[in-house]
All heavy atoms as a GROMACS GRO file, in nm:
protein
  619
    1SER      N    1   5.038   8.320   9.185
    1SER     CA    2   4.965   8.231   9.264
    1SER      C    3   4.853   8.159   9.192
    1SER      O    4   4.836   8.184   9.071
    1SER     CB    5   4.900   8.299   9.391
    1SER     OG    6   4.805   8.393   9.350
    2GLY      N    7   4.772   8.064   9.250
    2GLY     CA    8   4.674   7.999   9.184
    2GLY      C    9   4.724   7.872   9.109
    2GLY      O   10   4.847   7.847   9.128
    3GLY      N   11   4.642   7.797   9.055
    3GLY     CA   12   4.682   7.681   8.990
    3GLY      C   13   4.562   7.599   8.933
    3GLY      O   14   4.461   7.648   8.920
    4ASP      N   15   4.602   7.466   8.906
    4ASP     CA   16   4.488   7.387   8.857
    4ASP      C   17   4.457   7.272   8.949
    4ASP      O   18   4.368   7.195   8.924
    4ASP     CB   19   4.526   7.333   8.717
    4ASP     CG   20   4.667   7.275   8.713
    4ASP    OD1   21   4.734   7.257   8.809
    4ASP    OD2   22   4.712   7.253   8.596
    5ILE      N   23   4.529   7.259   9.057
    5ILE     CA   24   4.501   7.149   9.154
    5ILE      C   25   4.479   7.211   9.302
    5ILE      O   26   4.548   7.308   9.332
    5ILE     CB   27   4.628   7.054   9.163
    5ILE    CG1   28   4.666   6.989   9.031
    5ILE    CG2   29   4.618   6.945   9.275
    5ILE    CD1   30   4.551   6.895   8.988
    6LEU      N   31   4.379   7.156   9.360
    6LEU     CA   32   4.365   7.195   9.510
    6LEU      C   33   4.414   7.091   9.594
    6LEU      O   34   4.365   6.975   9.592
    6LEU     CB   35   4.220   7.220   9.539
    6LEU     CG   36   4.197   7.282   9.683
    6LEU    CD1   37   4.247   7.422   9.687
    6LEU    CD2   38   4.042   7.278   9.716
    7GLU      N   39   4.528   7.113   9.668
    7GLU     CA   40   4.593   7.018   9.758
    7GLU      C   41   4.536   7.036   9.894
    7GLU      O   42   4.543   7.151   9.958
    7GLU     CB   43   4.738   7.028   9.763
    7GLU     CG   44   4.800   6.989   9.621
    7GLU     CD   45   4.950   7.009   9.620
    7GLU    OE1   46   5.010   7.012   9.727
    7GLU    OE2   47   5.002   7.011   9.509
    8VAL      N   48   4.476   6.936   9.962
    8VAL     CA   49   4.417   6.949  10.089
    8VAL      C   50   4.484   6.862  10.191
    8VAL      O   51   4.500   6.733  10.161
    8VAL     CB   52   4.260   6.914  10.084
    8VAL    CG1   53   4.197   6.936  10.212
    8VAL    CG2   54   4.194   7.002   9.984
    9SER      N   55   4.508   6.913  10.306
    9SER     CA   56   4.568   6.839  10.419
    9SER      C   57   4.453   6.850  10.518
    9SER      O   58   4.421   6.958  10.561
    9SER     CB   59   4.684   6.896  10.470
    9SER     OG   60   4.735   6.829  10.588
   10ALA      N   61   4.399   6.725  10.572
   10ALA     CA   62   4.298   6.738  10.662
   10ALA      C   63   4.332   6.632  10.782
   10ALA      O   64   4.319   6.509  10.750
   10ALA     CB   65   4.163   6.693  10.595
   11ASP      N   66   4.360   6.689  10.893
   11ASP     CA   67   4.389   6.605  11.007
   11ASP      C   68   4.487   6.481  10.983
   11ASP      O   69   4.458   6.365  11.012
   11ASP     CB   70   4.258   6.550  11.068
   11ASP     CG   71   4.269   6.500  11.210
   11ASP    OD1   72   4.350   6.559  11.281
   11ASP    OD2   73   4.193   6.426  11.256
   12GLY      N   74   4.590   6.517  10.907
   12GLY     CA   75   4.699   6.411  10.879
   12GLY      C   76   4.676   6.331  10.751
   12GLY      O   77   4.767   6.250  10.712
   13HIS      N   78   4.577   6.364  10.676
   13HIS     CA   79   4.542   6.295  10.546
   13HIS      C   80   4.567   6.394  10.432
   13HIS      O   81   4.538   6.515  10.448
   13HIS     CB   82   4.405   6.233  10.538
   13HIS     CG   83   4.386   6.137  10.643
   13HIS    ND1   84   4.429   5.998  10.647
   13HIS    CD2   85   4.313   6.146  10.760
   13HIS    CE1   86   4.397   5.934  10.747
   13HIS    NE2   87   4.329   6.025  10.835
   14GLU      N   88   4.616   6.344  10.315
   14GLU     CA   89   4.644   6.428  10.206
   14GLU      C   90   4.541   6.398  10.088
   14GLU      O   91   4.529   6.279  10.060
   14GLU     CB   92   4.789   6.418  10.156
   14GLU     CG   93   4.886   6.437  10.266
   14GLU     CD   94   4.890   6.580  10.318
   14GLU    OE1   95   4.877   6.683  10.226
   14GLU    OE2   96   4.909   6.610  10.440
   15TYR      N   97   4.496   6.499  10.012
   15TYR     CA   98   4.400   6.481   9.902
   15TYR      C   99   4.438   6.574   9.800
   15TYR      O  100   4.508   6.687   9.826
   15TYR     CB  101   4.259   6.515   9.946
   15TYR     CG  102   4.217   6.424  10.066
   15TYR    CD1  103   4.229   6.485  10.196
   15TYR    CD2  104   4.152   6.306  10.056
   15TYR    CE1  105   4.191   6.413  10.303
   15TYR    CE2  106   4.120   6.236  10.166
   15TYR     CZ  107   4.135   6.290  10.297
   15TYR     OH  108   4.091   6.220  10.399
   16ALA      N  109   4.405   6.558   9.673
   16ALA     CA  110   4.426   6.640   9.560
   16ALA      C  111   4.303   6.636   9.473
   16ALA      O  112   4.249   6.532   9.437
   16ALA     CB  113   4.549   6.611   9.482
   17PHE      N  114   4.258   6.764   9.428
   17PHE     CA  115   4.130   6.772   9.340
   17PHE      C  116   4.166   6.868   9.234
   17PHE      O  117   4.234   6.968   9.244
   17PHE     CB  118   4.022   6.827   9.424
   17PHE     CG  119   3.981   6.739   9.544
   17PHE    CD1  120   4.029   6.781   9.673
   17PHE    CD2  121   3.896   6.633   9.531
   17PHE    CE1  122   4.005   6.690   9.783
   17PHE    CE2  123   3.858   6.554   9.639
   17PHE     CZ  124   3.912   6.582   9.754
   18SER      N  125   4.112   6.844   9.117
   18SER     CA  126   4.123   6.928   9.000
   18SER      C  127   4.030   7.049   9.024
   18SER      O  128   3.913   7.038   9.057
   18SER     CB  129   4.076   6.856   8.873
   18SER     OG  130   4.070   6.953   8.766
   19LEU      N  131   4.090   7.173   8.997
   19LEU     CA  132   4.008   7.297   9.014
   19LEU      C  133   3.912   7.310   8.892
   19LEU      O  134   3.833   7.411   8.893
   19LEU     CB  135   4.098   7.412   9.033
   19LEU     CG  136   4.164   7.425   9.182
   19LEU    CD1  137   4.266   7.528   9.173
   19LEU    CD2  138   4.050   7.446   9.284
   20SER      N  139   3.929   7.230   8.794
   20SER     CA  140   3.836   7.235   8.681
   20SER      C  141   3.713   7.160   8.691
   20SER      O  142   3.624   7.159   8.606
   20SER     CB  143   3.923   7.195   8.554
   20SER     OG  144   3.948   7.060   8.569
   21GLU      N  145   3.705   7.076   8.802
   21GLU     CA  146   3.585   6.994   8.831
   21GLU      C  147   3.510   7.061   8.936
   21GLU      O  148   3.552   7.047   9.066
   21GLU     CB  149   3.623   6.847   8.859
   21GLU     CG  150   3.693   6.786   8.733
   21GLU     CD  151   3.738   6.640   8.767
   21GLU    OE1  152   3.669   6.576   8.853
   21GLU    OE2  153   3.823   6.592   8.682
   22ASN      N  154   3.395   7.116   8.916
   22ASN     CA  155   3.309   7.168   9.023
   22ASN      C  156   3.264   7.065   9.119
   22ASN      O  157   3.225   6.954   9.074
   22ASN     CB  158   3.194   7.243   8.960
   22ASN     CG  159   3.233   7.360   8.879
   22ASN    OD1  160   3.340   7.413   8.897
   22ASN    ND2  161   3.145   7.415   8.796
   23GLY      N  162   3.248   7.097   9.248
   23GLY     CA  163   3.186   6.997   9.344
   23GLY      C  164   3.214   7.044   9.487
   23GLY      O  165   3.277   7.147   9.509
   24PHE      N  166   3.157   6.970   9.579
   24PHE     CA  167   3.183   6.980   9.726
   24PHE      C  168   3.257   6.863   9.774
   24PHE      O  169   3.230   6.746   9.736
   24PHE     CB  170   3.042   6.990   9.786
   24PHE     CG  171   2.966   7.119   9.756
   24PHE    CD1  172   2.877   7.114   9.643
   24PHE    CD2  173   2.973   7.242   9.835
   24PHE    CE1  174   2.812   7.233   9.601
   24PHE    CE2  175   2.908   7.347   9.788
   24PHE     CZ  176   2.825   7.344   9.681
   25HIS      N  177   3.347   6.898   9.862
   25HIS     CA  178   3.429   6.794   9.929
   25HIS      C  179   3.426   6.812  10.076
   25HIS      O  180   3.457   6.915  10.126
   25HIS     CB  181   3.579   6.795   9.870
   25HIS     CG  182   3.582   6.792   9.728
   25HIS    ND1  183   3.572   6.671   9.655
   25HIS    CD2  184   3.589   6.886   9.622
   25HIS    CE1  185   3.571   6.688   9.524
   25HIS    NE2  186   3.585   6.823   9.504
   26SER      N  187   3.415   6.692  10.160
   26SER     CA  188   3.402   6.704  10.290
   26SER      C  189   3.515   6.643  10.351
   26SER      O  190   3.568   6.537  10.301
   26SER     CB  191   3.274   6.622  10.344
   26SER     OG  192   3.157   6.680  10.296
   27PHE      N  193   3.571   6.702  10.473
   27PHE     CA  194   3.689   6.651  10.531
   27PHE      C  195   3.649   6.649  10.680
   27PHE      O  196   3.613   6.745  10.740
   27PHE     CB  197   3.810   6.738  10.499
   27PHE     CG  198   3.823   6.764  10.358
   27PHE    CD1  199   3.780   6.864  10.291
   27PHE    CD2  200   3.902   6.670  10.285
   27PHE    CE1  201   3.789   6.882  10.154
   27PHE    CE2  202   3.921   6.684  10.155
   27PHE     CZ  203   3.872   6.791  10.082
   28ASP      N  204   3.694   6.538  10.748
   28ASP     CA  205   3.674   6.521  10.895
   28ASP      C  206   3.795   6.573  10.969
   28ASP      O  207   3.916   6.550  10.930
   28ASP     CB  208   3.650   6.378  10.924
   28ASP     CG  209   3.515   6.330  10.876
   28ASP    OD1  210   3.420   6.410  10.882
   28ASP    OD2  211   3.508   6.197  10.836
   29GLY      N  212   3.779   6.650  11.071
   29GLY     CA  213   3.876   6.698  11.163
   29GLY      C  214   3.837   6.664  11.302
   29GLY      O  215   3.724   6.605  11.337
   30PRO      N  216   3.924   6.716  11.400
   30PRO     CA  217   3.884   6.691  11.540
   30PRO      C  218   3.754   6.754  11.594
   30PRO      O  219   3.695   6.706  11.677
   30PRO     CB  220   4.012   6.737  11.608
   30PRO     CG  221   4.076   6.834  11.518
   30PRO     CD  222   4.044   6.782  11.375
   31LEU      N  223   3.719   6.860  11.515
   31LEU     CA  224   3.593   6.929  11.562
   31LEU      C  225   3.468   6.873  11.478
   31LEU      O  226   3.355   6.910  11.519
   31LEU     CB  227   3.606   7.081  11.545
   31LEU     CG  228   3.717   7.149  11.617
   31LEU    CD1  229   3.714   7.295  11.592
   31LEU    CD2  230   3.705   7.121  11.766
   32GLY      N  231   3.489   6.815  11.374
   32GLY     CA  232   3.369   6.768  11.294
   32GLY      C  233   3.404   6.781  11.140
   32GLY      O  234   3.532   6.775  11.098
   33GLU      N  235   3.312   6.812  11.062
   33GLU     CA  236   3.317   6.808  10.918
   33GLU      C  237   3.340   6.947  10.857
   33GLU      O  238   3.266   7.056  10.889
   33GLU     CB  239   3.189   6.744  10.850
   33GLU     CG  240   3.205   6.741  10.710
   33GLU     CD  241   3.078   6.676  10.650
   33GLU    OE1  242   2.974   6.742  10.663
   33GLU    OE2  243   3.074   6.569  10.603
   34THR      N  244   3.437   6.975  10.777
   34THR     CA  245   3.471   7.097  10.696
   34THR      C  246   3.434   7.065  10.555
   34THR      O  247   3.476   6.963  10.498
   34THR     CB  248   3.613   7.147  10.708
   34THR    OG1  249   3.631   7.176  10.853
   34THR    CG2  250   3.643   7.253  10.617
   35VAL      N  251   3.359   7.154  10.487
   35VAL     CA  252   3.324   7.132  10.352
   35VAL      C  253   3.379   7.235  10.257
   35VAL      O  254   3.359   7.364  10.299
   35VAL     CB  255   3.165   7.133  10.334
   35VAL    CG1  256   3.128   7.116  10.185
   35VAL    CG2  257   3.093   7.017  10.417
   36ILE      N  258   3.448   7.203  10.163
   36ILE     CA  259   3.511   7.295  10.065
   36ILE      C  260   3.433   7.279   9.925
   36ILE      O  261   3.411   7.169   9.879
   36ILE     CB  262   3.656   7.264  10.038
   36ILE    CG1  263   3.736   7.295  10.174
   36ILE    CG2  264   3.712   7.342   9.925
   36ILE    CD1  265   3.876   7.263  10.169
   37GLU      N  266   3.411   7.389   9.867
   37GLU     CA  267   3.334   7.407   9.737
   37GLU      C  268   3.446   7.436   9.636
   37GLU      O  269   3.520   7.540   9.659
   37GLU     CB  270   3.231   7.498   9.733
   37GLU     CG  271   3.170   7.507   9.598
   37GLU     CD  272   3.055   7.617   9.579
   37GLU    OE1  273   3.043   7.692   9.682
   37GLU    OE2  274   2.983   7.621   9.478
   38ILE      N  275   3.448   7.366   9.516
   38ILE     CA  276   3.520   7.406   9.408
   38ILE      C  277   3.428   7.447   9.293
   38ILE      O  278   3.339   7.371   9.266
   38ILE     CB  279   3.613   7.291   9.361
   38ILE    CG1  280   3.719   7.253   9.466
   38ILE    CG2  281   3.686   7.326   9.224
   38ILE    CD1  282   3.804   7.136   9.440
   39ARG      N  283   3.448   7.570   9.235
   39ARG     CA  284   3.365   7.611   9.132
   39ARG      C  285   3.444   7.715   9.039
   39ARG      O  286   3.501   7.800   9.097
   39ARG     CB  287   3.231   7.685   9.183
   39ARG     CG  288   3.146   7.726   9.070
   39ARG     CD  289   2.996   7.784   9.121
   39ARG     NE  290   2.994   7.819   9.255
   39ARG     CZ  291   2.943   7.938   9.300
   39ARG    NH1  292   2.917   8.023   9.203
   39ARG    NH2  293   2.931   7.965   9.425
   40ASP      N  294   3.437   7.678   8.915
   40ASP     CA  295   3.495   7.774   8.815
   40ASP      C  296   3.631   7.806   8.842
   40ASP      O  297   3.677   7.919   8.837
   40ASP     CB  298   3.417   7.908   8.808
   40ASP     CG  299   3.277   7.889   8.764
   40ASP    OD1  300   3.243   7.785   8.692
   40ASP    OD2  301   3.183   7.969   8.814
   41GLY      N  302   3.721   7.699   8.893
   41GLY     CA  303   3.864   7.717   8.910
   41GLY      C  304   3.892   7.780   9.045
   41GLY      O  305   4.016   7.816   9.064
   42LYS      N  306   3.793   7.802   9.135
   42LYS     CA  307   3.825   7.856   9.271
   42LYS      C  308   3.771   7.772   9.376
   42LYS      O  309   3.695   7.679   9.343
   42LYS     CB  310   3.746   7.998   9.275
   42LYS     CG  311   3.797   8.100   9.160
   42LYS     CD  312   3.699   8.229   9.175
   42LYS     CE  313   3.572   8.202   9.130
   42LYS     NZ  314   3.490   8.320   9.126
   43ALA      N  315   3.814   7.803   9.497
   43ALA     CA  316   3.775   7.724   9.610
   43ALA      C  317   3.737   7.805   9.725
   43ALA      O  318   3.795   7.908   9.746
   43ALA     CB  319   3.878   7.624   9.642
   44ARG      N  320   3.647   7.751   9.803
   44ARG     CA  321   3.609   7.828   9.937
   44ARG      C  322   3.555   7.727  10.041
   44ARG      O  323   3.514   7.615   9.999
   44ARG     CB  324   3.507   7.929   9.915
   44ARG     CG  325   3.379   7.878   9.872
   44ARG     CD  326   3.270   7.981   9.848
   44ARG     NE  327   3.143   7.919   9.809
   44ARG     CZ  328   3.024   7.967   9.843
   44ARG    NH1  329   3.015   8.072   9.913
   44ARG    NH2  330   2.920   7.901   9.807
   45VAL      N  331   3.572   7.764  10.159
   45VAL     CA  332   3.504   7.680  10.268
   45VAL      C  333   3.363   7.717  10.278
   45VAL      O  334   3.329   7.844  10.306
   45VAL     CB  335   3.584   7.691  10.414
   45VAL    CG1  336   3.515   7.622  10.522
   45VAL    CG2  337   3.730   7.651  10.394
   46VAL      N  338   3.270   7.633  10.274
   46VAL     CA  339   3.125   7.663  10.283
   46VAL      C  340   3.070   7.640  10.424
   46VAL      O  341   2.975   7.688  10.456
   46VAL     CB  342   3.042   7.609  10.165
   46VAL    CG1  343   3.074   7.655  10.044
   46VAL    CG2  344   3.058   7.454  10.174
   47SER      N  345   3.131   7.533  10.492
   47SER     CA  346   3.082   7.505  10.631
   47SER      C  347   3.206   7.441  10.708
   47SER      O  348   3.282   7.367  10.647
   47SER     CB  349   2.960   7.425  10.635
   47SER     OG  350   2.981   7.289  10.586
   48SER      N  351   3.206   7.476  10.832
   48SER     CA  352   3.313   7.424  10.926
   48SER      C  353   3.266   7.444  11.063
   48SER      O  354   3.202   7.550  11.098
   48SER     CB  355   3.440   7.494  10.893
   48SER     OG  356   3.538   7.406  10.964
   49PRO      N  357   3.300   7.350  11.154
   49PRO     CA  358   3.260   7.367  11.297
   49PRO      C  359   3.338   7.455  11.382
   49PRO      O  360   3.316   7.460  11.502
   49PRO     CB  361   3.270   7.223  11.348
   49PRO     CG  362   3.373   7.156  11.265
   49PRO     CD  363   3.364   7.220  11.131
   50CYS      N  364   3.428   7.520  11.331
   50CYS     CA  365   3.516   7.596  11.405
   50CYS      C  366   3.451   7.704  11.479
   50CYS      O  367   3.351   7.763  11.414
   50CYS     CB  368   3.641   7.657  11.322
   50CYS     SG  369   3.590   7.759  11.180
   51PRO      N  370   3.492   7.752  11.592
   51PRO     CA  371   3.423   7.852  11.675
   51PRO      C  372   3.412   7.992  11.609
   51PRO      O  373   3.312   8.060  11.609
   51PRO     CB  374   3.496   7.874  11.801
   51PRO     CG  375   3.606   7.769  11.804
   51PRO     CD  376   3.609   7.700  11.663
   52SER      N  377   3.511   8.040  11.533
   52SER     CA  378   3.529   8.176  11.481
   52SER      C  379   3.462   8.196  11.341
   52SER      O  380   3.413   8.298  11.304
   52SER     CB  381   3.660   8.238  11.473
   52SER     OG  382   3.733   8.162  11.392
   53GLY      N  383   3.461   8.087  11.263
   53GLY     CA  384   3.420   8.092  11.126
   53GLY      C  385   3.498   8.169  11.046
   53GLY      O  386   3.461   8.208  10.926
   54LEU      N  387   3.629   8.202  11.071
   54LEU     CA  388   3.710   8.279  10.979
   54LEU      C  389   3.732   8.226  10.851
   54LEU      O  390   3.739   8.284  10.746
   54LEU     CB  391   3.838   8.317  11.053
   54LEU     CG  392   3.840   8.411  11.171
   54LEU    CD1  393   3.982   8.423  11.234
   54LEU    CD2  394   3.787   8.546  11.130
   55CYS      N  395   3.748   8.083  10.846
   55CYS     CA  396   3.769   8.020  10.715
   55CYS      C  397   3.656   8.041  10.621
   55CYS      O  398   3.676   8.053  10.501
   55CYS     CB  399   3.794   7.867  10.743
   55CYS     SG  400   3.657   7.780  10.829
   56MET      N  401   3.536   8.041  10.673
   56MET     CA  402   3.421   8.066  10.582
   56MET      C  403   3.406   8.211  10.537
   56MET      O  404   3.369   8.252  10.424
   56MET     CB  405   3.294   8.027  10.647
   56MET     CG  406   3.279   7.874  10.675
   56MET     SD  407   3.135   7.825  10.774
   56MET     CE  408   3.191   7.871  10.935
   57LYS      N  409   3.451   8.307  10.625
   57LYS     CA  410   3.437   8.452  10.585
   57LYS      C  411   3.548   8.493  10.496
   57LYS      O  412   3.543   8.583  10.424
   57LYS     CB  413   3.466   8.529  10.723
   57LYS     CG  414   3.355   8.516  10.820
   57LYS     CD  415   3.370   8.579  10.957
   57LYS     CE  416   3.275   8.552  11.050
   57LYS     NZ  417   3.306   8.599  11.182
   58ALA      N  418   3.653   8.402  10.476
   58ALA     CA  419   3.764   8.437  10.381
   58ALA      C  420   3.720   8.433  10.238
   58ALA      O  421   3.776   8.494  10.148
   58ALA     CB  422   3.877   8.336  10.405
   59GLY      N  423   3.623   8.366  10.211
   59GLY     CA  424   3.563   8.353  10.067
   59GLY      C  425   3.653   8.282   9.983
   59GLY      O  426   3.716   8.188  10.020
   60TRP      N  427   3.643   8.301   9.855
   60TRP     CA  428   3.720   8.240   9.750
   60TRP      C  429   3.865   8.274   9.761
   60TRP      O  430   3.902   8.391   9.765
   60TRP     CB  431   3.673   8.277   9.600
   60TRP     CG  432   3.522   8.243   9.592
   60TRP    CD1  433   3.424   8.328   9.601
   60TRP    CD2  434   3.467   8.113   9.560
   60TRP    NE1  435   3.295   8.265   9.573
   60TRP    CE2  436   3.333   8.136   9.552
   60TRP    CE3  437   3.521   7.992   9.537
   60TRP    CZ2  438   3.238   8.025   9.520
   60TRP    CZ3  439   3.434   7.886   9.502
   60TRP    CH2  440   3.299   7.901   9.500
   61SER      N  441   3.964   8.171   9.774
   61SER     CA  442   4.103   8.200   9.780
   61SER      C  443   4.184   8.104   9.734
   61SER      O  444   4.139   7.972   9.723
   61SER     CB  445   4.121   8.220   9.936
   61SER     OG  446   4.254   8.252   9.970
   62ASP      N  447   4.312   8.128   9.717
   62ASP     CA  448   4.415   8.024   9.666
   62ASP      C  449   4.457   7.941   9.791
   62ASP      O  450   4.510   7.826   9.776
   62ASP     CB  451   4.533   8.086   9.601
   62ASP     CG  452   4.500   8.143   9.475
   62ASP    OD1  453   4.404   8.100   9.402
   62ASP    OD2  454   4.575   8.244   9.431
   63THR      N  455   4.437   7.998   9.908
   63THR     CA  456   4.482   7.932  10.036
   63THR      C  457   4.373   7.934  10.139
   63THR      O  458   4.320   8.034  10.166
   63THR     CB  459   4.610   7.997  10.096
   63THR    OG1  460   4.716   8.004   9.997
   63THR    CG2  461   4.665   7.933  10.225
   64LEU      N  462   4.323   7.819  10.174
   64LEU     CA  463   4.210   7.802  10.269
   64LEU      C  464   4.268   7.735  10.392
   64LEU      O  465   4.346   7.645  10.382
   64LEU     CB  466   4.106   7.717  10.213
   64LEU     CG  467   4.050   7.767  10.076
   64LEU    CD1  468   3.949   7.649  10.016
   64LEU    CD2  469   3.985   7.887  10.085
   65CYS      N  470   4.220   7.778  10.514
   65CYS     CA  471   4.272   7.733  10.635
   65CYS      C  472   4.178   7.740  10.746
   65CYS      O  473   4.118   7.841  10.771
   65CYS     CB  474   4.399   7.813  10.674
   65CYS     SG  475   4.485   7.758  10.813
   66CYS      N  476   4.154   7.619  10.802
   66CYS     CA  477   4.072   7.614  10.914
   66CYS      C  478   4.157   7.540  11.026
   66CYS      O  479   4.152   7.409  11.040
   66CYS     CB  480   3.939   7.530  10.904
   66CYS     SG  481   3.839   7.527  11.060
   67LEU      N  482   4.246   7.615  11.102
   67LEU     CA  483   4.336   7.563  11.196
   67LEU      C  484   4.268   7.488  11.313
   67LEU      O  485   4.311   7.375  11.344
   67LEU     CB  486   4.425   7.670  11.243
   67LEU     CG  487   4.529   7.730  11.152
   67LEU    CD1  488   4.616   7.824  11.214
   67LEU    CD2  489   4.619   7.609  11.087
   68PRO      N  490   4.155   7.536  11.356
   68PRO     CA  491   4.096   7.456  11.465
   68PRO      C  492   4.058   7.315  11.434
   68PRO      O  493   4.055   7.220  11.515
   68PRO     CB  494   3.968   7.535  11.514
   68PRO     CG  495   4.008   7.681  11.468
   68PRO     CD  496   4.086   7.654  11.339
   69ASN      N  497   4.019   7.304  11.303
   69ASN     CA  498   3.972   7.175  11.247
   69ASN      C  499   4.079   7.095  11.182
   69ASN      O  500   4.051   6.988  11.112
   69ASN     CB  501   3.845   7.181  11.174
   69ASN     CG  502   3.760   7.047  11.173
   69ASN    OD1  503   3.763   6.977  11.271
   69ASN    ND2  504   3.688   7.014  11.064
   70ARG      N  505   4.200   7.154  11.177
   70ARG     CA  506   4.314   7.094  11.099
   70ARG      C  507   4.286   7.060  10.956
   70ARG      O  508   4.318   6.957  10.907
   70ARG     CB  509   4.358   6.971  11.183
   70ARG     CG  510   4.400   6.990  11.314
   70ARG     CD  511   4.449   6.859  11.377
   70ARG     NE  512   4.474   6.883  11.522
   70ARG     CZ  513   4.482   6.792  11.602
   70ARG    NH1  514   4.471   6.671  11.578
   70ARG    NH2  515   4.492   6.817  11.730
   71VAL      N  516   4.234   7.160  10.886
   71VAL     CA  517   4.214   7.149  10.738
   71VAL      C  518   4.280   7.268  10.666
   71VAL      O  519   4.265   7.387  10.704
   71VAL     CB  520   4.064   7.149  10.702
   71VAL    CG1  521   4.045   7.146  10.549
   71VAL    CG2  522   3.993   7.029  10.763
   72ILE      N  523   4.371   7.238  10.574
   72ILE     CA  524   4.436   7.334  10.501
   72ILE      C  525   4.430   7.306  10.357
   72ILE      O  526   4.462   7.184  10.325
   72ILE     CB  527   4.595   7.351  10.552
   72ILE    CG1  528   4.594   7.399  10.688
   72ILE    CG2  529   4.667   7.450  10.451
   72ILE    CD1  530   4.737   7.382  10.745
   73ALA      N  531   4.403   7.402  10.271
   73ALA     CA  532   4.403   7.376  10.128
   73ALA      C  533   4.477   7.484  10.055
   73ALA      O  534   4.458   7.597  10.077
   73ALA     CB  535   4.257   7.369  10.077
   74ILE      N  536   4.559   7.433   9.954
   74ILE     CA  537   4.636   7.524   9.878
   74ILE      C  538   4.626   7.499   9.724
   74ILE      O  539   4.635   7.381   9.684
   74ILE     CB  540   4.787   7.528   9.918
   74ILE    CG1  541   4.791   7.557  10.063
   74ILE    CG2  542   4.864   7.612   9.828
   74ILE    CD1  543   4.936   7.537  10.119
   75SER      N  544   4.606   7.594   9.639
   75SER     CA  545   4.600   7.563   9.501
   75SER      C  546   4.741   7.570   9.436
   75SER      O  547   4.827   7.654   9.486
   75SER     CB  548   4.501   7.661   9.420
   75SER     OG  549   4.554   7.789   9.423
   76SER      N  550   4.770   7.491   9.348
   76SER     CA  551   4.903   7.473   9.292
   76SER      C  552   4.883   7.423   9.154
   76SER      O  553   4.790   7.372   9.108
   76SER     CB  554   4.996   7.386   9.381
   76SER     OG  555   4.946   7.250   9.375
   77SER      N  556   4.992   7.438   9.075
   77SER     CA  557   4.999   7.378   8.947
   77SER      C  558   5.055   7.253   8.956
   77SER      O  559   5.144   7.212   9.026
   77SER     CB  560   5.094   7.478   8.858
   77SER     OG  561   5.020   7.602   8.838
   78GLU      N  562   5.008   7.164   8.862
   78GLU     CA  563   5.056   7.019   8.849
   78GLU      C  564   5.208   7.025   8.820
   78GLU      O  565   5.244   7.099   8.729
   78GLU     CB  566   4.984   6.946   8.744
   78GLU     CG  567   4.991   6.803   8.755
   78GLU     CD  568   4.890   6.726   8.676
   78GLU    OE1  569   4.806   6.794   8.617
   78GLU    OE2  570   4.893   6.604   8.671
   79GLY      N  571   5.286   6.951   8.897
   79GLY     CA  572   5.436   6.950   8.866
   79GLY      C  573   5.506   7.066   8.938
   79GLY      O  574   5.624   7.078   8.922
   80GLU      N  575   5.434   7.142   9.003
   80GLU     CA  576   5.507   7.256   9.077
   80GLU      C  577   5.588   7.208   9.185
   80GLU      O  578   5.544   7.112   9.257
   80GLU     CB  579   5.388   7.347   9.134
   80GLU     CG  580   5.437   7.477   9.187
   80GLU     CD  581   5.319   7.569   9.226
   80GLU    OE1  582   5.273   7.559   9.343
   80GLU    OE2  583   5.276   7.642   9.140
   81ALA      N  584   5.701   7.265   9.208
   81ALA     CA  585   5.803   7.214   9.316
   81ALA      C  586   5.755   7.264   9.447
   81ALA      O  587   5.699   7.363   9.469
   81ALA     CB  588   5.934   7.280   9.286
   82ASP      N  589   5.769   7.175   9.537
   82ASP     CA  590   5.732   7.206   9.687
   82ASP      C  591   5.830   7.293   9.749
   82ASP      O  592   5.803   7.358   9.854
   82ASP     CB  593   5.724   7.074   9.770
   82ASP     CG  594   5.602   6.987   9.730
   82ASP    OD1  595   5.503   7.047   9.680
   82ASP    OD2  596   5.611   6.867   9.748
   83ALA      N  597   5.967   7.293   9.707
   83ALA     CA  598   6.064   7.370   9.773
   83ALA      C  599   6.169   7.410   9.654
   83ALA      O  600   6.170   7.354   9.546
   83ALA     CB  601   6.149   7.292   9.868
   84ILE      N  602   6.242   7.517   9.683
   84ILE     CA  603   6.348   7.567   9.592
   84ILE      C  604   6.486   7.526   9.644
   84ILE      O  605   6.508   7.558   9.770
   84ILE     CB  606   6.327   7.720   9.576
   84ILE    CG1  607   6.186   7.757   9.518
   84ILE    CG2  608   6.448   7.765   9.489
   84ILE    CD1  609   6.166   7.905   9.501
   85SER      N  610   6.557   7.461   9.557
   85SER     CA  611   6.688   7.430   9.610
   85SER      C  612   6.789   7.511   9.527
   85SER      O  613   6.764   7.554   9.412
   85SER     CB  614   6.722   7.276   9.576
   85SER     OG  615   6.704   7.246   9.441
   86GLY      N  616   6.902   7.532   9.579
   86GLY     CA  617   6.996   7.617   9.506
   86GLY      C  618   7.135   7.593   9.534
   86GLY      O  619   7.211   7.559   9.600
   0.00000   0.00000   0.00000
């Protein structure tokens, strides 16, 4: 698991960020704004308007998810296949 790219899907929009570039990224969803921090090759949700706050409690992870606000982020390697065919 892990990778060098953070792929984010937010309320029907797709984004990609390098995990080697530290920063904060905001995404609008149906409940409001979700903010993801990238630092030292890792990512976490720092704020979100969801009622339970589980996404923030998850901490640093390869997979981030705020389902109530429709924000999902997954780290992957550049050129990694989305599916396996055989």
